[in-house]
PQR file of N, CA, C, O and H, with PARSE charges and radii, in Angstrom:
ATOM      1  N   MET A   1      -4.367  -8.341   6.029 -0.4000 1.5000
ATOM      2  CA  MET A   1      -2.805  -8.057   5.870 -0.0000 2.0000
ATOM      3  C   MET A   1      -2.465  -7.638   7.322  0.5500 1.7000
ATOM      4  O   MET A   1      -3.228  -7.023   8.067 -0.5500 1.4000
ATOM      5  N   LYS A   2      -1.245  -8.047   7.613 -0.4000 1.5000
ATOM      6  CA  LYS A   2      -0.605  -7.788   8.986 -0.0000 2.0000
ATOM      7  C   LYS A   2       0.855  -7.417   8.655  0.5500 1.7000
ATOM      8  O   LYS A   2       1.446  -7.665   7.604 -0.5500 1.4000
ATOM      9  H   LYS A   2      -0.625  -8.547   7.008  0.4000 1.0000
ATOM     10  N   PRO A   3       1.331  -6.776   9.745 -0.5600 1.5000
ATOM     11  CA  PRO A   3       2.970  -6.602   9.731  0.2800 2.0000
ATOM     12  C   PRO A   3       3.752  -7.812   9.332  0.5500 1.7000
ATOM     13  O   PRO A   3       3.499  -8.907   9.834 -0.5500 1.4000
ATOM     14  N   GLY A   4       4.697  -7.647   8.441 -0.4000 1.5000
ATOM     15  CA  GLY A   4       5.593  -8.874   8.039 -0.0000 2.0000
ATOM     16  C   GLY A   4       5.169  -9.412   6.804  0.5500 1.7000
ATOM     17  O   GLY A   4       5.872 -10.193   6.162 -0.5500 1.4000
ATOM     18  H   GLY A   4       4.903  -6.758   8.033  0.4000 1.0000
ATOM     19  N   ASP A   5       3.816  -8.951   6.364 -0.4000 1.5000
ATOM     20  CA  ASP A   5       3.418  -9.728   5.090 -0.0000 2.0000
ATOM     21  C   ASP A   5       4.163  -9.073   3.821  0.5500 1.7000
ATOM     22  O   ASP A   5       4.591  -7.921   3.891 -0.5500 1.4000
ATOM     23  H   ASP A   5       3.245  -8.316   6.885  0.4000 1.0000
ATOM     24  N   LEU A   6       4.289  -9.787   2.759 -0.4000 1.5000
ATOM     25  CA  LEU A   6       4.766  -9.292   1.400 -0.0000 2.0000
ATOM     26  C   LEU A   6       3.607  -8.857   0.672  0.5500 1.7000
ATOM     27  O   LEU A   6       2.651  -9.589   0.418 -0.5500 1.4000
ATOM     28  H   LEU A   6       3.942 -10.723   2.703  0.4000 1.0000
ATOM     29  N   VAL A   7       3.718  -7.557   0.318 -0.4000 1.5000
ATOM     30  CA  VAL A   7       2.446  -6.989  -0.465 -0.0000 2.0000
ATOM     31  C   VAL A   7       2.947  -6.257  -1.636  0.5500 1.7000
ATOM     32  O   VAL A   7       4.116  -5.881  -1.727 -0.5500 1.4000
ATOM     33  H   VAL A   7       4.494  -6.962   0.525  0.4000 1.0000
ATOM     34  N   LYS A   8       2.029  -6.055  -2.546 -0.4000 1.5000
ATOM     35  CA  LYS A   8       2.204  -5.296  -3.765 -0.0000 2.0000
ATOM     36  C   LYS A   8       1.440  -3.971  -3.577  0.5500 1.7000
ATOM     37  O   LYS A   8       0.232  -4.033  -3.351 -0.5500 1.4000
ATOM     38  H   LYS A   8       1.079  -6.360  -2.472  0.4000 1.0000
ATOM     39  N   ILE A   9       2.029  -2.833  -3.651 -0.4000 1.5000
ATOM     40  CA  ILE A   9       1.418  -1.642  -3.771 -0.0000 2.0000
ATOM     41  C   ILE A   9       1.271  -1.102  -5.203  0.5500 1.7000
ATOM     42  O   ILE A   9       2.255  -1.107  -5.941 -0.5500 1.4000
ATOM     43  H   ILE A   9       3.011  -2.783  -3.835  0.4000 1.0000
ATOM     44  N   TYR A  10       0.081  -0.635  -5.627 -0.4000 1.5000
ATOM     45  CA  TYR A  10      -0.100  -0.351  -6.987 -0.0000 2.0000
ATOM     46  C   TYR A  10      -1.060   0.882  -7.168  0.5500 1.7000
ATOM     47  O   TYR A  10      -1.789   1.199  -6.228 -0.5500 1.4000
ATOM     48  H   TYR A  10      -0.719  -0.631  -5.027  0.4000 1.0000
ATOM     49  N   ASP A  11      -1.081   1.552  -8.290 -0.4000 1.5000
ATOM     50  CA  ASP A  11      -1.953   2.529  -8.642 -0.0000 2.0000
ATOM     51  C   ASP A  11      -3.243   1.876  -9.072  0.5500 1.7000
ATOM     52  O   ASP A  11      -3.212   1.116 -10.040 -0.5500 1.4000
ATOM     53  H   ASP A  11      -0.489   1.294  -9.054  0.4000 1.0000
ATOM     54  N   PRO A  12      -4.326   2.098  -8.463 -0.5600 1.5000
ATOM     55  CA  PRO A  12      -5.622   1.413  -8.925  0.2800 2.0000
ATOM     56  C   PRO A  12      -6.228   2.046 -10.214  0.5500 1.7000
ATOM     57  O   PRO A  12      -7.089   1.505 -10.909 -0.5500 1.4000
ATOM     58  N   ASP A  13      -5.679   3.231 -10.435 -0.4000 1.5000
ATOM     59  CA  ASP A  13      -6.364   3.954 -11.554 -0.0000 2.0000
ATOM     60  C   ASP A  13      -5.434   4.077 -12.645  0.5500 1.7000
ATOM     61  O   ASP A  13      -5.697   4.873 -13.546 -0.5500 1.4000
ATOM     62  H   ASP A  13      -4.980   3.671  -9.871  0.4000 1.0000
ATOM     63  N   GLU A  14      -4.313   3.349 -12.683 -0.4000 1.5000
ATOM     64  CA  GLU A  14      -3.296   3.693 -13.740 -0.0000 2.0000
ATOM     65  C   GLU A  14      -3.717   3.748 -15.252  0.5500 1.7000
ATOM     66  O   GLU A  14      -3.072   4.350 -16.110 -0.5500 1.4000
ATOM     67  H   GLU A  14      -4.099   2.703 -11.951  0.4000 1.0000
ATOM     68  N   ASN A  15      -4.743   3.127 -15.449 -0.4000 1.5000
ATOM     69  CA  ASN A  15      -5.225   3.023 -16.964 -0.0000 2.0000
ATOM     70  C   ASN A  15      -6.014   4.256 -17.249  0.5500 1.7000
ATOM     71  O   ASN A  15      -6.119   4.680 -18.400 -0.5500 1.4000
ATOM     72  H   ASN A  15      -5.267   2.637 -14.752  0.4000 1.0000
ATOM     73  N   GLN A  16      -6.635   4.907 -16.110 -0.4000 1.5000
ATOM     74  CA  GLN A  16      -7.434   6.131 -16.335 -0.0000 2.0000
ATOM     75  C   GLN A  16      -6.671   7.439 -16.167  0.5500 1.7000
ATOM     76  O   GLN A  16      -7.139   8.446 -16.699 -0.5500 1.4000
ATOM     77  H   GLN A  16      -6.551   4.563 -15.175  0.4000 1.0000
ATOM     78  N   MET A  17      -5.614   7.506 -15.521 -0.4000 1.5000
ATOM     79  CA  MET A  17      -4.858   8.711 -15.240 -0.0000 2.0000
ATOM     80  C   MET A  17      -3.904   9.036 -16.358  0.5500 1.7000
ATOM     81  O   MET A  17      -4.281   9.546 -17.414 -0.5500 1.4000
ATOM     82  H   MET A  17      -5.234   6.688 -15.089  0.4000 1.0000
ATOM     83  N   ASP A  18      -2.689   8.732 -16.095 -0.4000 1.5000
ATOM     84  CA  ASP A  18      -1.527   8.952 -17.042 -0.0000 2.0000
ATOM     85  C   ASP A  18      -1.054   7.771 -18.009  0.5500 1.7000
ATOM     86  O   ASP A  18      -0.270   7.922 -18.947 -0.5500 1.4000
ATOM     87  H   ASP A  18      -2.383   8.319 -15.238  0.4000 1.0000
ATOM     88  N   GLY A  19      -1.644   6.599 -17.637 -0.4000 1.5000
ATOM     89  CA  GLY A  19      -1.369   5.563 -18.304 -0.0000 2.0000
ATOM     90  C   GLY A  19       0.218   4.938 -18.072  0.5500 1.7000
ATOM     91  O   GLY A  19       0.677   4.087 -18.833 -0.5500 1.4000
ATOM     92  H   GLY A  19      -2.281   6.476 -16.875  0.4000 1.0000
ATOM     93  N   ILE A  20       0.818   5.372 -17.155 -0.4000 1.5000
ATOM     94  CA  ILE A  20       2.148   4.981 -16.750 -0.0000 2.0000
ATOM     95  C   ILE A  20       1.927   4.010 -15.640  0.5500 1.7000
ATOM     96  O   ILE A  20       1.644   4.497 -14.545 -0.5500 1.4000
ATOM     97  H   ILE A  20       0.446   6.064 -16.537  0.4000 1.0000
ATOM     98  N   PRO A  21       2.015   2.640 -15.755 -0.5600 1.5000
ATOM     99  CA  PRO A  21       1.911   1.769 -14.646  0.2800 2.0000
ATOM    100  C   PRO A  21       2.893   1.998 -13.498  0.5500 1.7000
ATOM    101  O   PRO A  21       3.989   2.463 -13.807 -0.5500 1.4000
ATOM    102  N   TYR A  22       2.643   1.730 -12.210 -0.4000 1.5000
ATOM    103  CA  TYR A  22       3.648   1.798 -11.211 -0.0000 2.0000
ATOM    104  C   TYR A  22       3.175   0.842 -10.145  0.5500 1.7000
ATOM    105  O   TYR A  22       2.019   0.825  -9.721 -0.5500 1.4000
ATOM    106  H   TYR A  22       1.752   1.352 -11.959  0.4000 1.0000
ATOM    107  N   SER A  23       4.079   0.102  -9.769 -0.4000 1.5000
ATOM    108  CA  SER A  23       3.887  -0.900  -8.628 -0.0000 2.0000
ATOM    109  C   SER A  23       5.037  -1.033  -7.988  0.5500 1.7000
ATOM    110  O   SER A  23       6.066  -0.681  -8.564 -0.5500 1.4000
ATOM    111  H   SER A  23       5.018   0.116 -10.114  0.4000 1.0000
ATOM    112  N   VAL A  24       5.083  -1.511  -6.809 -0.4000 1.5000
ATOM    113  CA  VAL A  24       6.217  -1.945  -5.988 -0.0000 2.0000
ATOM    114  C   VAL A  24       5.826  -3.046  -5.064  0.5500 1.7000
ATOM    115  O   VAL A  24       4.704  -3.233  -4.595 -0.5500 1.4000
ATOM    116  H   VAL A  24       4.247  -1.797  -6.341  0.4000 1.0000
ATOM    117  N   VAL A  25       6.941  -3.773  -4.859 -0.4000 1.5000
ATOM    118  CA  VAL A  25       6.632  -5.025  -3.918 -0.0000 2.0000
ATOM    119  C   VAL A  25       7.577  -4.830  -2.624  0.5500 1.7000
ATOM    120  O   VAL A  25       8.785  -4.681  -2.808 -0.5500 1.4000
ATOM    121  H   VAL A  25       7.853  -3.621  -5.239  0.4000 1.0000
ATOM    122  N   GLY A  26       7.079  -4.828  -1.403 -0.4000 1.5000
ATOM    123  CA  GLY A  26       7.658  -4.647  -0.196 -0.0000 2.0000
ATOM    124  C   GLY A  26       7.204  -5.321   1.172  0.5500 1.7000
ATOM    125  O   GLY A  26       6.135  -5.929   1.128 -0.5500 1.4000
ATOM    126  H   GLY A  26       6.097  -4.949  -1.253  0.4000 1.0000
ATOM    127  N   ILE A  27       7.766  -5.292   2.164 -0.4000 1.5000
ATOM    128  CA  ILE A  27       7.234  -5.956   3.417 -0.0000 2.0000
ATOM    129  C   ILE A  27       6.326  -4.809   4.167  0.5500 1.7000
ATOM    130  O   ILE A  27       6.785  -3.686   4.379 -0.5500 1.4000
ATOM    131  H   ILE A  27       8.635  -4.797   2.199  0.4000 1.0000
ATOM    132  N   LEU A  28       5.177  -5.142   4.496 -0.4000 1.5000
ATOM    133  CA  LEU A  28       4.201  -4.345   5.360 -0.0000 2.0000
ATOM    134  C   LEU A  28       4.842  -4.145   6.665  0.5500 1.7000
ATOM    135  O   LEU A  28       5.214  -5.057   7.403 -0.5500 1.4000
ATOM    136  H   LEU A  28       4.804  -6.054   4.324  0.4000 1.0000
ATOM    137  N   ILE A  29       4.949  -2.827   6.908 -0.4000 1.5000
ATOM    138  CA  ILE A  29       5.326  -2.510   8.402 -0.0000 2.0000
ATOM    139  C   ILE A  29       4.252  -2.298   9.297  0.5500 1.7000
ATOM    140  O   ILE A  29       4.247  -2.873  10.385 -0.5500 1.4000
ATOM    141  H   ILE A  29       4.647  -2.086   6.309  0.4000 1.0000
ATOM    142  N   LYS A  30       3.205  -1.419   8.907 -0.4000 1.5000
ATOM    143  CA  LYS A  30       2.125  -1.031   9.643 -0.0000 2.0000
ATOM    144  C   LYS A  30       0.966  -0.534   8.653  0.5500 1.7000
ATOM    145  O   LYS A  30       1.166  -0.224   7.479 -0.5500 1.4000
ATOM    146  H   LYS A  30       3.209  -0.951   8.023  0.4000 1.0000
ATOM    147  N   ILE A  31      -0.209  -0.505   9.266 -0.4000 1.5000
ATOM    148  CA  ILE A  31      -1.363   0.130   8.597 -0.0000 2.0000
ATOM    149  C   ILE A  31      -2.028   0.920   9.626  0.5500 1.7000
ATOM    150  O   ILE A  31      -2.372   0.443  10.708 -0.5500 1.4000
ATOM    151  H   ILE A  31      -0.371  -0.757  10.220  0.4000 1.0000
ATOM    152  N   ASN A  32      -2.228   2.294   9.231 -0.4000 1.5000
ATOM    153  CA  ASN A  32      -2.936   3.137  10.124 -0.0000 2.0000
ATOM    154  C   ASN A  32      -4.099   3.766   9.439  0.5500 1.7000
ATOM    155  O   ASN A  32      -4.055   3.919   8.218 -0.5500 1.4000
ATOM    156  H   ASN A  32      -1.949   2.681   8.352  0.4000 1.0000
ATOM    157  N   GLN A  33      -5.113   4.135  10.115 -0.4000 1.5000
ATOM    158  CA  GLN A  33      -6.296   4.694   9.618 -0.0000 2.0000
ATOM    159  C   GLN A  33      -6.181   6.119   9.509  0.5500 1.7000
ATOM    160  O   GLN A  33      -5.554   6.679  10.409 -0.5500 1.4000
ATOM    161  H   GLN A  33      -5.148   4.011  11.106  0.4000 1.0000
ATOM    162  N   LYS A  34      -6.772   6.974   8.376 -0.4000 1.5000
ATOM    163  CA  LYS A  34      -6.444   8.300   8.257 -0.0000 2.0000
ATOM    164  C   LYS A  34      -7.237   9.101   9.191  0.5500 1.7000
ATOM    165  O   LYS A  34      -6.924  10.253   9.493 -0.5500 1.4000
ATOM    166  H   LYS A  34      -7.282   6.519   7.646  0.4000 1.0000
ATOM    167  N   THR A  35      -8.445   8.382   9.729 -0.4000 1.5000
ATOM    168  CA  THR A  35      -9.115   9.129  10.874 -0.0000 2.0000
ATOM    169  C   THR A  35      -9.509   8.040  11.850  0.5500 1.7000
ATOM    170  O   THR A  35      -9.111   6.887  11.680 -0.5500 1.4000
ATOM    171  H   THR A  35      -8.699   7.446   9.484  0.4000 1.0000
ATOM    172  N   SER A  36     -10.335   8.403  12.939 -0.4000 1.5000
ATOM    173  CA  SER A  36     -10.596   7.455  13.826 -0.0000 2.0000
ATOM    174  C   SER A  36     -11.820   6.537  13.433  0.5500 1.7000
ATOM    175  O   SER A  36     -12.163   5.603  14.158 -0.5500 1.4000
ATOM    176  H   SER A  36     -10.658   9.339  13.077  0.4000 1.0000
ATOM    177  N   ASN A  37     -12.447   6.841  12.278 -0.4000 1.5000
ATOM    178  CA  ASN A  37     -13.576   6.250  11.670 -0.0000 2.0000
ATOM    179  C   ASN A  37     -13.138   4.729  11.081  0.5500 1.7000
ATOM    180  O   ASN A  37     -12.337   4.635  10.151 -0.5500 1.4000
ATOM    181  H   ASN A  37     -12.168   7.600  11.689  0.4000 1.0000
ATOM    182  N   VAL A  38     -13.622   3.799  11.585 -0.4000 1.5000
ATOM    183  CA  VAL A  38     -13.124   2.292  11.171 -0.0000 2.0000
ATOM    184  C   VAL A  38     -13.121   2.097   9.547  0.5500 1.7000
ATOM    185  O   VAL A  38     -12.399   1.293   8.957 -0.5500 1.4000
ATOM    186  H   VAL A  38     -14.273   3.876  12.340  0.4000 1.0000
ATOM    187  N   ASN A  39     -13.986   2.912   8.984 -0.4000 1.5000
ATOM    188  CA  ASN A  39     -14.207   2.842   7.601 -0.0000 2.0000
ATOM    189  C   ASN A  39     -13.263   3.771   6.842  0.5500 1.7000
ATOM    190  O   ASN A  39     -13.288   3.735   5.612 -0.5500 1.4000
ATOM    191  H   ASN A  39     -14.572   3.565   9.464  0.4000 1.0000
ATOM    192  N   ALA A  40     -12.494   4.536   7.429 -0.4000 1.5000
ATOM    193  CA  ALA A  40     -11.670   5.446   6.908 -0.0000 2.0000
ATOM    194  C   ALA A  40     -10.625   4.899   5.873  0.5500 1.7000
ATOM    195  O   ALA A  40     -10.347   3.700   5.916 -0.5500 1.4000
ATOM    196  H   ALA A  40     -12.473   4.565   8.428  0.4000 1.0000
ATOM    197  N   HIS A  41     -10.058   5.681   4.985 -0.4000 1.5000
ATOM    198  CA  HIS A  41      -8.941   5.066   4.129 -0.0000 2.0000
ATOM    199  C   HIS A  41      -7.682   4.721   5.089  0.5500 1.7000
ATOM    200  O   HIS A  41      -7.500   5.283   6.169 -0.5500 1.4000
ATOM    201  H   HIS A  41     -10.284   6.655   4.950  0.4000 1.0000
ATOM    202  N   ARG A  42      -6.931   3.832   4.607 -0.4000 1.5000
ATOM    203  CA  ARG A  42      -5.729   3.431   5.151 -0.0000 2.0000
ATOM    204  C   ARG A  42      -4.481   3.953   4.648  0.5500 1.7000
ATOM    205  O   ARG A  42      -4.363   4.305   3.474 -0.5500 1.4000
ATOM    206  H   ARG A  42      -7.079   3.376   3.729  0.4000 1.0000
ATOM    207  N   ILE A  43      -3.493   4.020   5.538 -0.4000 1.5000
ATOM    208  CA  ILE A  43      -2.212   4.480   5.094 -0.0000 2.0000
ATOM    209  C   ILE A  43      -1.185   3.207   5.396  0.5500 1.7000
ATOM    210  O   ILE A  43      -0.960   2.840   6.549 -0.5500 1.4000
ATOM    211  H   ILE A  43      -3.589   3.734   6.492  0.4000 1.0000
ATOM    212  N   PHE A  44      -0.651   2.639   4.353 -0.4000 1.5000
ATOM    213  CA  PHE A  44       0.249   1.559   4.300 -0.0000 2.0000
ATOM    214  C   PHE A  44       1.744   1.951   4.522  0.5500 1.7000
ATOM    215  O   PHE A  44       2.283   2.726   3.731 -0.5500 1.4000
ATOM    216  H   PHE A  44      -0.834   2.937   3.416  0.4000 1.0000
ATOM    217  N   THR A  45       2.380   1.464   5.515 -0.4000 1.5000
ATOM    218  CA  THR A  45       3.810   1.777   5.693 -0.0000 2.0000
ATOM    219  C   THR A  45       4.444   0.502   5.178  0.5500 1.7000
ATOM    220  O   THR A  45       4.092  -0.611   5.570 -0.5500 1.4000
ATOM    221  H   THR A  45       1.943   0.834   6.158  0.4000 1.0000
ATOM    222  N   ILE A  46       5.460   0.727   4.222 -0.4000 1.5000
ATOM    223  CA  ILE A  46       6.040  -0.444   3.661 -0.0000 2.0000
ATOM    224  C   ILE A  46       7.525  -0.265   3.567  0.5500 1.7000
ATOM    225  O   ILE A  46       8.044   0.773   3.157 -0.5500 1.4000
ATOM    226  H   ILE A  46       5.746   1.631   3.904  0.4000 1.0000
ATOM    227  N   TYR A  47       8.165  -1.296   3.954 -0.4000 1.5000
ATOM    228  CA  TYR A  47       9.609  -1.378   3.704 -0.0000 2.0000
ATOM    229  C   TYR A  47      10.020  -1.832   2.175  0.5500 1.7000
ATOM    230  O   TYR A  47       9.778  -2.937   1.689 -0.5500 1.4000
ATOM    231  H   TYR A  47       7.743  -2.139   4.288  0.4000 1.0000
ATOM    232  N   VAL A  48      10.671  -0.778   1.543 -0.4000 1.5000
ATOM    233  CA  VAL A  48      10.753  -0.981   0.145 -0.0000 2.0000
ATOM    234  C   VAL A  48      11.880  -0.290  -0.338  0.5500 1.7000
ATOM    235  O   VAL A  48      12.077   0.820   0.155 -0.5500 1.4000
ATOM    236  H   VAL A  48      10.868   0.119   1.937  0.4000 1.0000
ATOM    237  N   GLU A  49      12.721  -0.729  -1.255 -0.4000 1.5000
ATOM    238  CA  GLU A  49      13.840   0.075  -1.887 -0.0000 2.0000
ATOM    239  C   GLU A  49      14.785   0.591  -0.736  0.5500 1.7000
ATOM    240  O   GLU A  49      15.324   1.694  -0.833 -0.5500 1.4000
ATOM    241  H   GLU A  49      12.562  -1.631  -1.656  0.4000 1.0000
ATOM    242  N   GLY A  50      14.955  -0.141   0.238 -0.4000 1.5000
ATOM    243  CA  GLY A  50      15.952   0.194   1.325 -0.0000 2.0000
ATOM    244  C   GLY A  50      15.518   1.303   2.397  0.5500 1.7000
ATOM    245  O   GLY A  50      16.289   1.936   3.118 -0.5500 1.4000
ATOM    246  H   GLY A  50      14.517  -1.036   0.317  0.4000 1.0000
ATOM    247  N   GLY A  51      14.209   1.400   2.354 -0.4000 1.5000
ATOM    248  CA  GLY A  51      13.704   2.446   3.366 -0.0000 2.0000
ATOM    249  C   GLY A  51      12.124   2.285   3.453  0.5500 1.7000
ATOM    250  O   GLY A  51      11.466   1.609   2.662 -0.5500 1.4000
ATOM    251  H   GLY A  51      13.582   0.886   1.768  0.4000 1.0000
ATOM    252  N   GLU A  52      11.600   3.019   4.551 -0.4000 1.5000
ATOM    253  CA  GLU A  52      10.217   2.943   4.763 -0.0000 2.0000
ATOM    254  C   GLU A  52       9.485   4.086   3.844  0.5500 1.7000
ATOM    255  O   GLU A  52      10.011   5.190   3.700 -0.5500 1.4000
ATOM    256  H   GLU A  52      12.135   3.568   5.193  0.4000 1.0000
ATOM    257  N   ARG A  53       8.284   3.759   3.255 -0.4000 1.5000
ATOM    258  CA  ARG A  53       7.559   4.596   2.440 -0.0000 2.0000
ATOM    259  C   ARG A  53       6.082   4.303   2.770  0.5500 1.7000
ATOM    260  O   ARG A  53       5.612   3.193   3.019 -0.5500 1.4000
ATOM    261  H   ARG A  53       7.857   2.862   3.372  0.4000 1.0000
ATOM    262  N   ASP A  54       5.406   5.515   2.730 -0.4000 1.5000
ATOM    263  CA  ASP A  54       3.976   5.450   3.070 -0.0000 2.0000
ATOM    264  C   ASP A  54       3.134   5.554   1.712  0.5500 1.7000
ATOM    265  O   ASP A  54       3.542   6.285   0.810 -0.5500 1.4000
ATOM    266  H   ASP A  54       5.788   6.417   2.528  0.4000 1.0000
ATOM    267  N   PHE A  55       1.990   4.837   1.581 -0.4000 1.5000
ATOM    268  CA  PHE A  55       1.167   4.758   0.569 -0.0000 2.0000
ATOM    269  C   PHE A  55      -0.217   4.904   0.950  0.5500 1.7000
ATOM    270  O   PHE A  55      -0.726   3.956   1.549 -0.5500 1.4000
ATOM    271  H   PHE A  55       1.658   4.243   2.314  0.4000 1.0000
ATOM    272  N   ASP A  56      -0.932   5.951   0.702 -0.4000 1.5000
ATOM    273  CA  ASP A  56      -2.372   6.128   1.302 -0.0000 2.0000
ATOM    274  C   ASP A  56      -3.415   5.875   0.074  0.5500 1.7000
ATOM    275  O   ASP A  56      -3.214   6.101  -1.119 -0.5500 1.4000
ATOM    276  H   ASP A  56      -0.519   6.721   0.215  0.4000 1.0000
ATOM    277  N   GLU A  57      -4.518   5.374   0.657 -0.4000 1.5000
ATOM    278  CA  GLU A  57      -5.674   4.983  -0.126 -0.0000 2.0000
ATOM    279  C   GLU A  57      -6.387   6.547  -0.210  0.5500 1.7000
ATOM    280  O   GLU A  57      -6.155   7.389   0.657 -0.5500 1.4000
ATOM    281  H   GLU A  57      -4.681   5.190   1.626  0.4000 1.0000
ATOM    282  N   PRO A  58      -7.228   6.790  -1.304 -0.5600 1.5000
ATOM    283  CA  PRO A  58      -7.565   5.948  -2.343  0.2800 2.0000
ATOM    284  C   PRO A  58      -6.528   5.855  -3.604  0.5500 1.7000
ATOM    285  O   PRO A  58      -6.686   5.118  -4.577 -0.5500 1.4000
ATOM    286  N   PHE A  59      -5.393   6.786  -3.384 -0.4000 1.5000
ATOM    287  CA  PHE A  59      -4.404   6.915  -4.329 -0.0000 2.0000
ATOM    288  C   PHE A  59      -3.693   5.729  -4.754  0.5500 1.7000
ATOM    289  O   PHE A  59      -3.298   5.554  -5.906 -0.5500 1.4000
ATOM    290  H   PHE A  59      -5.264   7.385  -2.594  0.4000 1.0000
ATOM    291  N   TRP A  60      -3.522   4.815  -3.671 -0.4000 1.5000
ATOM    292  CA  TRP A  60      -2.744   3.557  -3.818 -0.0000 2.0000
ATOM    293  C   TRP A  60      -3.629   2.463  -3.240  0.5500 1.7000
ATOM    294  O   TRP A  60      -4.542   2.649  -2.435 -0.5500 1.4000
ATOM    295  H   TRP A  60      -3.844   4.957  -2.735  0.4000 1.0000
ATOM    296  N   ALA A  61      -3.231   1.258  -3.771 -0.4000 1.5000
ATOM    297  CA  ALA A  61      -3.958  -0.017  -3.367 -0.0000 2.0000
ATOM    298  C   ALA A  61      -2.875  -1.027  -2.910  0.5500 1.7000
ATOM    299  O   ALA A  61      -1.708  -0.915  -3.286 -0.5500 1.4000
ATOM    300  H   ALA A  61      -2.490   1.107  -4.425  0.4000 1.0000
ATOM    301  N   ALA A  62      -3.256  -1.923  -2.164 -0.4000 1.5000
ATOM    302  CA  ALA A  62      -2.320  -3.033  -1.640 -0.0000 2.0000
ATOM    303  C   ALA A  62      -2.952  -4.308  -1.793  0.5500 1.7000
ATOM    304  O   ALA A  62      -4.099  -4.462  -1.374 -0.5500 1.4000
ATOM    305  H   ALA A  62      -4.203  -2.014  -1.858  0.4000 1.0000
ATOM    306  N   SER A  63      -2.312  -5.256  -2.361 -0.4000 1.5000
ATOM    307  CA  SER A  63      -2.717  -6.633  -2.326 -0.0000 2.0000
ATOM    308  C   SER A  63      -1.626  -7.485  -1.774  0.5500 1.7000
ATOM    309  O   SER A  63      -0.433  -7.233  -1.940 -0.5500 1.4000
ATOM    310  H   SER A  63      -1.380  -5.130  -2.701  0.4000 1.0000
ATOM    311  N   LEU A  64      -2.107  -8.541  -1.087 -0.4000 1.5000
ATOM    312  CA  LEU A  64      -1.227  -9.574  -0.248 -0.0000 2.0000
ATOM    313  C   LEU A  64      -0.564 -10.540  -1.303  0.5500 1.7000
ATOM    314  O   LEU A  64      -1.284 -11.129  -2.109 -0.5500 1.4000
ATOM    315  H   LEU A  64      -3.077  -8.746  -0.953  0.4000 1.0000
ATOM    316  N   ILE A  65       0.750 -10.701  -1.302 -0.4000 1.5000
ATOM    317  CA  ILE A  65       1.428 -11.699  -2.201 -0.0000 2.0000
ATOM    318  C   ILE A  65       1.654 -12.830  -1.141  0.5500 1.7000
ATOM    319  O   ILE A  65       1.144 -13.903  -1.463 -0.5500 1.4000
ATOM    320  H   ILE A  65       1.335 -10.222  -0.647  0.4000 1.0000
ATOM    321  N   ASN A  66       2.228 -12.811  -0.098 -0.4000 1.5000
ATOM    322  CA  ASN A  66       2.553 -13.884   0.738 -0.0000 2.0000
ATOM    323  C   ASN A  66       2.249 -13.393   2.300  0.5500 1.7000
ATOM    324  O   ASN A  66       2.626 -12.281   2.670 -0.5500 1.4000
ATOM    325  H   ASN A  66       2.642 -11.939   0.164  0.4000 1.0000
ATOM    326  N   SER A  67       1.659 -14.150   3.041 -0.4000 1.5000
ATOM    327  CA  SER A  67       1.460 -13.881   4.320 -0.0000 2.0000
ATOM    328  C   SER A  67       2.648 -14.280   5.188  0.5500 1.7000
ATOM    329  O   SER A  67       3.187 -15.341   4.872 -0.5500 1.4000
ATOM    330  H   SER A  67       1.352 -15.053   2.740  0.4000 1.0000
ATOM    331  N   ALA A  68       3.113 -13.661   6.154 -0.4000 1.5000
ATOM    332  CA  ALA A  68       4.226 -13.998   7.004 -0.0000 2.0000
ATOM    333  C   ALA A  68       3.869 -14.995   8.177  0.5500 1.7000
ATOM    334  O   ALA A  68       4.740 -15.355   8.968 -0.5500 1.4000
ATOM    335  H   ALA A  68       2.675 -12.799   6.410  0.4000 1.0000
TER
END
């Protein structure tokens, strides 16, 4: 995934936690690592619902819908 891609952000454990599904579709702005380790969890910054929002692994997952 790269900036400009259309992505879906979703709760990877939605069936195990509260049972309430949540997902959102938006434009990927950037991906940051939580630490300097290349295997660290990522933070996805997405343009969605009229603004920028951050979603961090492992609480959220991202899947590519369409590449820019």
